[in-house]
DRENFIPA-66768 format. One record per residue: x, y, z negated of N, C-alpha, C in turn; residue in three letters. Coordinates in steps of 0.2 Angstrom, whole numbers, padded with zeros to 4 digits, always signed. Each point is the difference from the previous one (the first is absolute). Example, Ala and Ser with C-alpha at 12.3 -4.5 7.8 and 13.67 -1.06 7.14 Angstrom:
<atoms>
+0066-0028-0039-0004+0006+0000+0004+0006+0000ALA
-0002+0005+0004+0004+0006-0001-0004+0005-0003SER
</atoms>
This chain:
<atoms>
+0004-0006+0000-0004+0006+0000+0004+0006+0000UNK
-0001+0005+0004+0004+0006+0001-0003+0005-0005UNK
+0006+0003-0004-0002+0005-0005+0001+0007+0003UNK
-0005+0004+0000+0001+0007+0003+0006+0004-0004UNK
+0003+0005+0004+0004+0005-0004-0003+0004-0005UNK
-0006+0001+0001-0004+0004-0006-0001-0004-0006UNK
-0001-0006+0001-0001-0004-0006+0007-0001-0004UNK
+0005-0001+0004+0006-0001-0003+0002+0008-0004UNK
-0001+0005+0003+0001+0006-0004-0004+0001-0006UNK
-0007-0002+0000-0003+0000-0005+0002-0004-0006UNK
+0003-0006+0001+0002-0004-0004+0006+0002-0004UNK
+0004+0004+0005+0006+0002-0003-0001+0006-0005UNK
-0005+0004+0002-0001+0006-0004-0004-0003-0007UNK
-0004-0005+0000-0002-0003-0006+0005-0002-0005UNK
+0005-0004+0003+0006-0002-0004+0004+0005-0003UNK
+0001+0005+0004+0004+0006-0002-0004+0003-0006UNK
-0006+0002+0001-0004+0002-0006+0000-0004-0006UNK
-0001-0006+0001+0001-0005-0007+0007+0001-0003UNK
+0005+0000+0004+0007+0001-0003+0000+0006-0004UNK
-0003+0006+0003+0001+0006-0003-0004+0000-0007UNK
-0006-0004+0000-0004+0000-0006+0004-0004-0005UNK
+0003-0005+0001+0004-0004-0005+0005+0004-0003UNK
+0004+0004+0004+0005+0004-0002-0001+0006-0004UNK
-0006+0001-0001-0002+0007-0003+0002+0001-0007UNK
+0001-0005-0004+0002+0000-0007+0006-0003-0001UNK
+0003+0002-0006+0007-0002-0001+0002-0007-0004UNK
-0006-0003-0003+0002-0006-0004-0001-0007+0004UNK
-0002+0001+0006-0001-0006+0004-0006-0003-0001UNK
-0005+0003-0003-0007-0003-0002-0004-0002+0005UNK
-0002-0007+0000-0004-0003+0006-0007-0001-0002UNK
-0005+0002+0005-0007-0003+0000-0003+0004-0006UNK
-0005-0005-0003-0004+0003-0005+0002-0004-0007UNK
+0007+0000-0001+0002-0003-0007-0002+0004-0005UNK
-0002-0002-0006-0002+0004-0006+0006+0002-0003UNK
+0001+0007-0001+0006+0002-0003+0003-0004-0007UNK
-0006-0003-0003+0002-0003-0007+0004-0007+0002UNK
-0001-0002+0006+0004-0006+0002+0006+0001+0004UNK
+0001+0006+0001+0006+0001+0005+0006+0001-0005UNK
+0006-0003+0003+0006+0001-0003+0006+0003+0006UNK
-0003+0005+0002+0004+0003+0005+0005+0005-0003UNK
+0007-0001+0002+0004+0005-0003+0000+0007+0004UNK
+0002+0005-0004+0001+0007+0003+0006-0001+0005UNK
-0001+0003+0005+0005+0000+0006+0005+0006-0001UNK
+0006-0002+0001+0005+0005-0001+0002+0004+0007UNK
-0003-0002+0005+0000+0003+0006-0004+0006+0000UNK
+0003+0006+0003-0003+0007+0001-0004+0000+0006UNK
-0007+0002-0001-0004+0000+0006+0000+0008+0002UNK
-0001+0001+0007-0001+0006+0002-0008+0003+0000UNK
+0000+0005-0002-0008+0003+0001-0001+0001+0008UNK
-0006-0001+0001-0003+0001+0007+0001+0007+0002UNK
+0001+0001+0006+0002+0007+0003-0006+0004+0001UNK
-0001+0005-0004-0006+0005+0000+0001+0006-0003UNK
-0004+0005+0001+0001+0006-0003+0002+0000-0008UNK
-0006-0003-0003+0001-0001-0007+0006-0004-0002UNK
+0001-0006+0003+0005-0004-0001+0007+0003+0001UNK
+0001+0003+0005+0006+0004+0001+0002+0005-0005UNK
-0005+0004-0003+0000+0004-0005+0003-0003-0006UNK
-0003-0006-0002+0002-0004-0006+0007-0001+0001UNK
+0002-0003+0005+0007-0002+0001+0005+0005-0001UNK
-0002+0006+0003+0005+0006+0000+0000+0002-0007UNK
-0005+0000-0004+0000+0002-0007+0004-0005-0004UNK
+0000-0006+0001+0003-0005-0003+0008+0001+0002UNK
+0002+0001+0006+0006+0000+0002+0004+0006-0003UNK
-0004+0006+0000+0003+0006-0003+0001+0000-0008UNK
-0004-0004-0003+0000-0001-0007-0004+0005-0004UNK
-0004+0004+0005-0005+0005-0003-0007-0002+0000UNK
-0004+0002-0005-0007-0002+0000-0004+0006-0003UNK
-0004+0003+0003-0003+0006-0002-0008-0002-0001UNK
-0001-0007+0000-0007-0002-0001-0002+0000-0008UNK
-0007+0001-0001-0002+0000-0006-0001-0008-0002UNK
+0002-0002-0006+0000-0007-0002-0003-0001-0007UNK
-0003-0006+0000-0003-0002-0007+0005-0005-0003UNK
+0003+0001-0006+0005-0005-0002-0003-0004-0005UNK
+0001-0007+0000-0002-0005-0005+0007-0003-0003UNK
+0001+0001-0006+0006-0002-0003-0002-0007-0004UNK
+0003-0005+0002+0000-0007-0004+0006-0001-0003UNK
+0005+0004+0000+0007-0002-0002+0000+0001-0008UNK
+0007+0001-0001+0001+0001-0008-0002+0006-0003UNK
-0002+0005+0003-0003+0006-0002-0007+0000-0001UNK
-0004-0006+0002-0007-0001+0000-0002-0004-0006UNK
-0007-0001+0000-0003-0004-0005+0002-0007+0001UNK
+0002-0002+0006+0001-0007+0003+0008-0002-0002UNK
+0004+0004+0001+0007-0001+0000+0003-0005+0006UNK
-0004+0001+0005+0001-0005+0006-0005-0006-0001UNK
-0003-0002+0007-0005-0005+0000+0004-0005+0004UNK
+0001-0007-0002+0003-0005+0003-0004-0003+0005UNK
+0003-0001+0006-0002-0002+0006+0003-0007+0002UNK
-0005-0005+0002+0003-0006+0002+0005-0001+0005UNK
+0005-0004-0001+0005-0001+0005+0001-0008+0001UNK
+0003-0001+0005+0001-0007+0003+0006-0004-0004UNK
+0002-0006+0002+0005-0003-0002+0007+0003+0001UNK
+0000+0004+0006+0006+0004+0002+0000+0007-0003UNK
-0004+0001-0005+0000+0007-0003-0002+0005+0005UNK
-0004-0001+0005-0003+0005+0004-0007+0001-0001UNK
-0002+0007+0000-0007+0002-0001-0005-0004+0004UNK
-0005-0003-0002-0005-0003+0003-0006+0005+0003UNK
-0002+0000+0006-0005+0005+0002-0004-0004+0005UNK
-0007+0002+0001-0004-0003+0005-0003+0006+0003UNK
-0001+0000+0007-0003+0005+0004-0006-0003+0004UNK
-0006+0004-0001-0006-0002+0003-0005+0005+0000UNK
-0003+0001+0007-0005+0004+0000+0002+0008-0002UNK
+0005+0001+0003+0003+0007-0002+0002+0002-0007UNK
+0001-0006-0004+0002+0002-0007+0007-0004-0001UNK
+0004+0003-0005+0006-0004-0002-0001-0001-0007UNK
+0001-0006-0003-0002-0003-0006+0006-0003-0004UNK
+0001+0003-0006+0006-0003-0004-0004-0004-0007UNK
+0002-0006-0001-0003-0003-0005+0004+0002-0006UNK
-0004+0002-0005+0003+0002-0007+0001-0006-0004UNK
+0006+0000-0003+0003-0006-0004+0002+0003-0007UNK
-0005+0003-0003+0002+0003-0006-0005-0003-0006UNK
+0003-0003-0004-0004-0003-0005-0005+0004-0005UNK
+0001+0007+0001-0004+0004-0003-0008+0001+0004UNK
+0001-0002+0006-0006+0001+0004-0003-0006+0004UNK
-0003-0004-0004-0003-0007+0003-0006+0001+0004UNK
-0003+0007+0000-0005+0000+0005-0001+0008+0001UNK
-0004+0002+0004-0001+0007+0000-0003+0004-0006UNK
-0005-0005-0003-0003+0003-0007+0005+0001-0005UNK
+0005-0004+0000+0006+0001-0005+0004+0006+0002UNK
+0001+0001+0006+0004+0006+0003-0004+0006-0002UNK
-0006+0001+0002-0004+0005-0002-0001+0002-0007UNK
+0000-0005-0004+0000+0000-0007+0006+0004-0003UNK
+0006-0002+0003+0006+0002-0002+0001+0007+0001UNK
-0002+0002+0007+0000+0007+0002-0005+0005-0004UNK
-0006-0003-0001-0004+0004-0005+0002+0001-0007UNK
+0003-0005-0002+0002+0000-0007+0007+0005-0001UNK
+0004+0000+0006+0006+0004-0001+0000+0007+0004UNK
-0006+0001+0003-0001+0006+0004-0007+0002-0001UNK
-0004+0000+0005-0008+0001+0000-0003-0003+0006UNK
-0007+0002+0000-0004-0004+0005+0001+0004+0007UNK
+0002+0006+0000+0002+0003+0006+0006-0003+0004UNK
+0005-0002-0005+0005-0004+0004-0001-0006+0002UNK
-0005-0003-0003-0003-0007+0002-0003+0000+0007UNK
-0004+0006+0001-0003+0001+0006+0005+0002+0005UNK
+0005+0004-0001+0005+0002+0005+0004-0006+0002UNK
+0001-0005-0005+0004-0006+0003-0004-0005+0003UNK
-0006+0000+0000-0005-0005+0002+0001-0001+0008UNK
+0002+0006+0003+0001-0001+0007+0006-0004+0002UNK
+0005-0002-0004+0006-0003+0002+0001-0007-0004UNK
-0005-0001-0005+0001-0007-0003-0007-0003+0000UNK
+0000-0007+0001-0006-0004+0001+0001-0007+0000UNK
-0005-0004-0001+0001-0007+0000-0001-0003+0007UNK
+0004-0005+0001-0002-0004+0007+0000-0008-0003UNK
-0005-0003+0001-0001-0007-0002+0003+0000-0008UNK
-0003+0004-0003+0002-0001-0008+0007+0003-0002UNK
+0004+0002+0005+0007+0002-0002+0001+0008+0001UNK
+0003+0003-0004+0001+0007+0000+0005+0002+0005UNK
-0001+0005+0005+0004+0002+0005+0001+0008-0001UNK
+0006+0002+0003+0001+0007+0002-0002+0001+0007UNK
-0004+0004+0002-0003+0000+0007+0001+0007+0003UNK
+0003+0000+0006+0001+0006+0004-0005-0001+0006UNK
-0005+0004+0002-0003+0000+0005-0007-0002+0000UNK
-0003-0001-0006-0007-0002-0002-0004+0006+0001UNK
-0007-0002+0000-0005+0006+0000+0001+0004+0006UNK
+0001-0002+0006+0001+0003+0006+0006+0004+0001UNK
+0005+0000-0004+0007+0003+0000+0005-0004+0003UNK
-0002-0003+0007+0003-0005+0002+0007+0002+0002UNK
+0005-0006+0000+0007+0001+0001+0001-0001+0008UNK
+0004+0005+0003+0001-0001+0007+0008-0002+0001UNK
+0004+0001-0004+0007-0002+0001+0004+0001-0006UNK
+0005-0005-0001+0004+0001-0006+0008-0001+0001UNK
+0003+0004-0004+0008+0000+0001+0002-0002-0007UNK
+0006-0005+0000+0002-0002-0007+0008+0003+0000UNK
+0001+0002-0006+0007+0002-0001+0003-0004-0007UNK
+0005-0004+0001+0003-0002-0006+0007+0002-0002UNK
+0002+0001-0006+0006+0001-0002+0001-0006-0006UNK
+0006+0001-0004+0002-0006-0005-0006-0001-0005UNK
-0004+0006-0002-0005-0001-0006-0006+0002+0002UNK
-0001+0003+0006-0007+0003+0002-0002-0002+0006UNK
-0007+0000+0001-0003-0001+0006-0006+0006+0001UNK
+0001+0004+0005-0005+0005+0002-0004-0002+0006UNK
-0007+0000+0000-0004-0002+0005-0004+0006+0003UNK
+0002+0002+0005-0004+0006+0003-0005-0003+0005UNK
-0006+0003-0002-0006-0002+0003-0003+0006+0004UNK
-0002-0002+0007-0003+0005+0004-0008-0002+0001UNK
-0004+0004-0003-0008-0002+0001-0002+0002+0006UNK
-0006-0002+0002-0004+0001+0006-0002+0007+0001UNK
-0002+0002+0005-0003+0006+0002-0007+0001-0004UNK
-0003-0005-0001-0007-0001-0003+0001+0002-0008UNK
+0006-0003-0002+0002+0002-0007+0001+0007-0001UNK
+0004+0003+0004+0002+0007+0000-0006+0005+0000UNK
-0005-0002+0005-0005+0004+0000-0005+0000-0005UNK
-0002-0007-0002-0006-0001-0006+0003+0001-0006UNK
+0006-0002-0002+0002+0000-0007+0006+0005-0001UNK
+0003+0003+0005+0006+0004+0000+0006-0004-0003UNK
+0000-0006+0002+0006-0004-0002+0003-0002+0006UNK
+0006+0003+0001+0004-0001+0006+0006-0006+0000UNK
+0004+0001-0006+0006-0004-0001+0000-0002-0008UNK
+0003-0005-0001+0001-0003-0007+0007-0002-0001UNK
+0003+0002-0005+0007-0003-0001-0001-0004-0008UNK
+0002-0007+0001+0000-0004-0005+0007-0002-0002UNK
+0001+0001-0007+0007-0001-0002+0000-0006-0005UNK
+0005-0005+0001+0001-0006-0005+0006+0001-0002UNK
+0002-0003-0007+0007+0000-0002+0000-0007-0002UNK
+0007-0003+0001+0003-0006-0002+0004+0000-0006UNK
-0002-0004-0006+0003+0000-0006+0000-0006-0004UNK
+0005-0003-0002+0000-0007-0004-0004-0005+0004UNK
+0001+0000+0007-0002-0006+0004-0007+0001+0002UNK
-0004+0006-0001-0006+0001+0001-0001+0006+0004UNK
-0006+0001+0005-0002+0006+0003-0006+0003-0004UNK
+0001+0006+0000-0006+0004-0004-0002+0006+0004UNK
-0006+0001+0001-0003+0006+0003+0001+0006-0005UNK
+0003+0005+0003+0002+0006-0004-0003+0006+0002UNK
-0002+0001+0006-0003+0006+0003-0004+0000+0006UNK
-0004+0004+0000-0005+0001+0007-0001+0007+0001UNK
+0002+0003+0006-0002+0006+0002-0004+0000+0006UNK
-0006+0004-0001-0005+0000+0007+0001+0007+0003UNK
+0001+0000+0006+0001+0006+0004-0006+0002+0004UNK
-0002+0006+0001-0005+0002+0005+0002+0002+0007UNK
+0007+0000+0001+0002+0001+0007+0007-0003+0001UNK
</atoms>
């Protein structure tokens, strides 16, 4: 049976679109795997932002070291009520993450917080109800496990870049245009620190441009 050139081109375009979709996120997450069942390591490879007016502006800001954006800072480190929040790592000591449906999720492996209820109770006891509400956008349960989540509630993730040094990991997140327009959230910077063989979440900065 002879296959037309048009059909061959359509098939090639479909395969290319599928490959681009699979490579959208940085942890190599496949299909509809539940984040709670995923043990995919954070990738050390640096991804490039897609070329576009906003993305180009973000790259230029990052390269110049300047940032005039207004940001909301969440301190989870030694200067906060938490003193760091321990995050799950694998047998090689690498942070475990899962990416799905425009979200990036980190499982919390901190004995103080066996559930979201325990986490909220701790925050309420050491701060107030307003802080519980503020943090509720970034902490939640998946299949009964507590996670730190970026990209939930329509604030979807578009692209991710990771930077390692000997004791720190910084994850720069670029959000979608919809997130910028609806929520005023354009970029997020997540900071992790490595100490005594464990990784801890120590900071989050949310930027509007």
